[in-house]
C-alpha positions as CSV (number, residue, x, y, z in Angstrom):
1,X,25.2,23.7,-79.7
2,X,28.4,25.5,-80.6
3,X,29.9,25.3,-77.3
4,X,29.7,21.5,-77.2
5,X,31.6,21.4,-80.7
6,X,34.2,23.8,-79.4
7,X,34.8,22.0,-76.4
8,X,34.8,18.6,-78.3
9,X,32.3,17.3,-75.9
10,X,30.8,14.2,-77.1
11,X,27.2,13.9,-78.3
12,X,26.1,11.8,-75.0
13,X,22.9,13.1,-73.9
14,X,24.1,12.3,-70.2
15,X,27.0,14.3,-70.4
16,X,25.7,17.3,-72.3
17,X,22.7,17.4,-69.6
18,X,25.2,17.2,-66.6
19,X,27.2,20.2,-68.2
20,X,24.2,22.1,-69.1
21,X,23.2,21.8,-65.2
22,X,26.6,22.6,-63.9
23,X,26.9,25.7,-66.2
24,X,23.6,26.9,-66.4
25,X,23.7,29.3,-63.1
26,X,26.8,30.9,-63.6
27,X,26.2,31.4,-67.4
28,X,23.0,33.1,-66.5
29,X,24.6,35.2,-63.7
30,X,27.1,36.4,-66.3
31,X,24.7,37.1,-69.0
32,X,22.7,39.1,-66.6
33,X,25.9,41.0,-65.4
34,X,26.6,41.9,-69.1
35,X,23.2,43.2,-69.4
36,X,23.4,45.4,-66.2
37,X,26.6,46.8,-67.8
38,X,25.3,47.3,-71.1
39,X,22.3,49.2,-69.8
40,X,24.9,51.5,-67.6
41,X,26.7,52.2,-70.9
42,X,23.6,53.3,-72.5
43,X,22.2,55.2,-69.7
44,X,25.4,56.9,-68.1
45,X,28.1,56.2,-70.3
46,X,31.1,53.9,-70.7
47,X,33.2,55.3,-67.6
48,X,30.5,54.7,-64.9
49,X,29.9,51.0,-66.5
50,X,33.6,50.4,-66.6
51,X,33.8,51.2,-62.7
52,X,31.1,48.8,-61.9
53,X,32.6,46.2,-64.1
54,X,36.0,46.4,-62.6
55,X,34.6,46.5,-58.9
56,X,32.4,43.5,-59.5
57,X,34.9,41.3,-61.7
58,X,38.1,42.6,-60.1
59,X,37.2,43.7,-56.4
60,X,38.2,47.3,-57.5
61,X,41.5,48.7,-58.6
62,X,44.4,49.8,-56.4
63,X,46.8,52.4,-57.7
64,X,50.4,52.9,-56.8
65,X,52.3,56.2,-57.4
66,X,48.9,57.9,-58.7
67,X,50.5,61.2,-57.8
68,X,52.7,60.7,-60.9
69,X,49.9,60.6,-63.3
70,X,49.6,63.7,-65.2
71,X,46.8,66.0,-64.9
72,X,46.7,66.4,-68.8
73,X,48.2,65.0,-71.8
74,X,48.8,61.2,-72.6
75,X,49.5,58.5,-70.2
76,X,50.4,54.7,-70.3
77,X,48.7,52.7,-67.9
78,X,50.3,49.2,-67.7
79,X,48.4,46.6,-65.3
80,X,50.2,43.7,-63.6
81,X,48.6,40.6,-61.8
82,X,49.6,40.7,-58.4
């Protein structure tokens, strides 16, 4: 598999089986999440899907100084990690 070559994981069945068992559940959960986001984009548009993705992946958004965001016209939003 590509992932093994990319990670330079040796072609040893025991190691690959262990990695597969460890990663199977999180990869499956992430794939299901992406499928849900994709369906939301199709059915309701990007803004609603983005709201779900941000809520689930980042725990939401906290805005400071939002009163300074203009109602119309261009705006630059810069994200910073806490």
